[in-house]
C-alpha positions as CSV (number, residue, x, y, z in Angstrom):
1,M,5.7,10.9,4.2
2,Y,6.4,7.4,4.0
3,I,4.2,4.8,6.2
4,Y,4.7,1.3,6.7
5,L,2.3,-0.9,8.4
6,D,1.6,-4.6,9.4
7,E,-1.0,-6.2,11.8
8,S,-0.9,-8.2,14.8
9,Y,-3.6,-9.7,16.7
10,N,-4.6,-12.4,19.0
11,L,-8.2,-14.0,18.4
12,K,-7.5,-17.6,19.5
13,D,-6.1,-17.6,22.8
14,R,-8.9,-16.7,25.1
15,G,-6.9,-16.9,28.1
16,K,-5.3,-13.8,27.1
17,K,-6.4,-10.3,26.0
18,Q,-8.1,-10.7,22.6
19,F,-7.3,-7.8,20.3
20,I,-6.8,-6.5,16.6
21,S,-3.8,-4.1,16.2
22,I,-2.2,-2.2,13.4
23,N,1.3,-1.2,13.8
24,G,4.3,0.1,11.8
25,F,6.5,3.4,11.5
26,M,6.5,6.6,9.5
27,A,9.4,8.7,8.2
28,L,10.0,11.6,5.7
29,D,13.3,10.1,4.5
30,I,13.7,6.5,4.1
31,A,16.7,6.1,1.7
32,K,19.3,6.2,4.9
33,I,16.7,4.0,6.8
34,R,16.5,1.4,3.8
35,K,20.4,1.6,3.4
36,R,20.9,0.9,7.0
37,W,18.3,-1.9,7.4
38,K,19.7,-3.5,4.2
39,Q,23.2,-3.8,5.9
40,A,21.9,-4.9,9.1
41,R,19.9,-7.9,7.4
42,K,22.6,-8.9,5.2
43,P,24.0,-11.7,7.3
44,F,20.5,-13.2,7.6
45,A,19.4,-12.5,3.8
46,G,18.7,-15.8,1.9
47,K,18.8,-18.2,4.7
48,K,15.2,-18.4,5.7
49,R,12.4,-15.9,5.3
50,I,12.9,-12.8,7.7
51,H,10.0,-12.8,10.4
52,S,9.9,-11.0,14.0
53,N,8.5,-14.1,15.5
54,D,11.3,-16.3,14.7
55,K,13.7,-16.6,17.5
56,Y,16.5,-16.9,15.0
57,F,16.2,-13.3,14.2
58,N,16.4,-11.9,18.1
59,S,19.7,-10.2,17.3
60,L,18.3,-8.5,14.2
61,R,15.4,-7.3,16.5
62,Q,18.0,-5.4,18.5
63,K,19.3,-3.9,15.2
64,A,15.7,-2.9,14.1
65,I,15.2,-1.2,17.4
66,E,18.4,0.7,17.0
67,I,17.7,2.0,13.6
68,I,14.2,3.3,15.0
69,K,16.2,4.9,17.8
70,T,18.6,6.8,15.9
71,H,16.6,7.9,12.8
72,P,13.9,10.5,12.7
73,V,11.0,7.6,12.6
74,Y,7.9,7.6,14.5
75,L,6.3,4.2,15.6
76,I,2.4,4.1,14.9
77,T,0.0,1.8,16.3
78,A,-3.7,1.3,17.0
79,F,-5.1,-1.2,19.2
80,Q,-8.7,-2.4,19.5
81,E,-9.7,-4.7,22.2
82,I,-12.2,-7.3,21.0
83,Q,-14.4,-7.0,24.1
84,K,-14.8,-3.2,23.5
85,I,-16.0,-3.3,20.0
86,P,-19.6,-2.1,20.0
87,F,-22.4,-4.4,19.0
88,H,-25.1,-2.0,17.8
89,K,-28.4,-2.8,15.9
90,D,-26.4,-2.5,12.6
91,K,-23.7,-5.0,13.7
92,K,-21.4,-3.6,11.3
93,Y,-18.4,-5.3,13.0
94,F,-20.3,-8.6,13.1
95,I,-21.4,-11.2,10.5
96,K,-23.6,-13.9,11.9
97,N,-22.4,-12.9,15.6
98,K,-18.9,-13.5,14.2
99,L,-16.1,-10.7,14.0
100,N,-16.0,-9.0,10.6
101,F,-12.4,-8.9,10.6
102,E,-12.1,-7.3,7.1
103,K,-14.3,-4.3,8.4
104,I,-12.6,-3.9,11.8
105,Y,-9.1,-4.1,10.2
106,T,-10.2,-1.3,7.5
107,D,-11.8,1.1,10.2
108,L,-8.9,0.6,12.5
109,C,-6.4,1.4,9.6
110,K,-8.5,4.7,9.0
111,Q,-8.6,5.5,12.6
112,L,-4.8,5.4,12.8
113,L,-4.1,7.3,9.6
114,F,-6.5,10.0,10.5
115,S,-4.9,10.5,14.0
116,L,-1.3,11.3,12.4
117,K,-2.0,14.8,11.2
118,L,-0.9,14.1,7.6
119,N,-2.1,17.7,6.6
120,E,1.5,18.6,7.5
121,Y,2.9,16.8,4.6
122,K,2.6,17.3,0.8
123,R,2.7,13.7,-0.1
124,I,1.5,10.4,1.5
125,V,2.9,6.9,0.4
126,I,1.2,3.9,2.4
127,T,2.8,0.4,2.2
128,V,0.8,-2.4,3.9
129,D,2.0,-5.9,4.4
130,N,-0.2,-8.4,2.4
131,R,-1.8,-9.7,5.3
132,K,-1.8,-13.1,6.8
133,N,-5.5,-13.7,6.7
134,K,-6.5,-14.8,3.2
135,A,-8.6,-11.9,1.8
136,S,-9.9,-12.1,-1.9
137,L,-8.5,-9.8,-4.3
138,L,-11.8,-8.0,-4.5
139,G,-11.7,-7.6,-0.6
140,K,-8.2,-6.1,-1.0
141,N,-9.0,-3.7,-3.7
142,K,-11.9,-2.8,-1.7
143,F,-9.7,-2.0,1.3
144,R,-7.5,0.0,-0.9
145,E,-10.3,2.1,-2.3
146,E,-11.9,2.7,1.3
147,I,-8.5,4.0,2.8
148,F,-7.7,6.2,-0.3
149,Q,-11.2,7.8,-0.6
150,G,-11.2,8.3,3.3
151,L,-7.9,10.2,3.2
152,K,-8.8,12.3,0.2
153,T,-12.0,13.3,1.9
154,A,-10.0,14.1,5.2
155,Y,-6.9,15.4,3.4
156,P,-8.2,17.1,0.0
157,Y,-5.2,19.1,-0.8
158,L,-2.5,16.2,-0.2
159,R,-0.8,14.0,-3.0
160,I,-2.1,10.7,-1.7
161,E,-1.4,7.3,-3.6
162,K,-3.5,4.2,-3.2
163,P,-2.1,2.0,-0.6
164,R,0.4,-0.5,-1.8
165,L,-0.6,-4.2,-0.4
166,I,2.4,-6.2,-1.1
167,P,4.3,-9.0,0.7
168,S,7.4,-8.1,2.9
169,S,9.7,-9.7,0.2
170,S,8.7,-6.9,-2.3
171,D,10.0,-4.3,0.1
172,I,12.5,-5.0,2.9
173,L,11.2,-2.0,4.9
174,L,8.0,-4.0,5.7
175,E,10.4,-6.3,7.5
176,L,11.1,-3.3,9.8
177,A,7.4,-2.7,10.2
178,D,7.1,-6.2,11.3
179,F,9.7,-5.9,14.0
180,A,7.9,-2.9,15.3
181,S,4.4,-4.5,15.1
182,N,5.6,-7.7,17.0
183,T,7.2,-5.4,19.7
184,F,3.8,-3.8,20.1
185,Y,2.3,-7.4,19.8
186,R,4.3,-8.5,23.0
187,D,3.2,-5.4,24.9
188,Y,-0.5,-5.8,24.2
189,L,-0.4,-9.5,24.8
190,D,2.0,-9.8,27.7
191,N,2.5,-6.2,28.8
192,E,6.2,-6.3,27.8
193,K,7.1,-2.6,28.0
194,G,10.9,-2.6,28.3
195,I,11.7,-1.6,24.6
196,L,8.6,0.6,24.3
197,S,9.4,2.6,27.5
198,E,12.5,3.6,25.9
199,L,10.9,4.6,22.5
200,R,7.9,6.5,24.1
201,I,8.6,10.0,22.9
202,K,8.6,8.5,19.2
203,I,5.2,6.7,19.6
204,I,2.0,7.7,18.2
205,Q,-0.5,5.4,19.5
206,I,-4.6,5.3,19.8
207,K,-6.3,2.5,21.8
208,N,-9.8,1.1,21.1
209,P,-11.0,3.9,18.7
210,L,-13.8,1.9,17.1
211,K,-17.2,3.3,18.6
């Protein structure tokens, strides 16, 4: 099973829902998906960085959704509302009363992966977009190790590789994950459910799993 993940969050606009989410897709056979996405993005390649937030790529967004619709792909998402993060005595999700983004991100990612029933598969390959926040190399290695060890404990008989943390330019399927993530972001922020309503049978979703 191949899993591609990206993040989306709102921590600044206090007039809207504040949240952190991890989103993407999973698929057993990515060769056909890669081939079709490569063809879809071809008219846009080399002009500017492909990113779902850019209105220039609105037509490409539709092609991304069509690929997800017509291939054996599951959209996956974990959403955590900031106001529902527990503030216990140990304060593991806070540092000096500020959000510990790295810890929240890591635990949210683990909760998402644990919800996917990965024991049905023989091999797991996880690719994560090199995140927008500027985590140190040490922090990124810690994240990879925590995810890897958590999965090995939960699924001791699976062949699991350490997650790849790479920029989207290193694997074009991370662009597809970015479009999926942005679709969830619009829903979480503004309740835009149009596309997601059409894809609901292909969505694996958990909300507010941090306890």
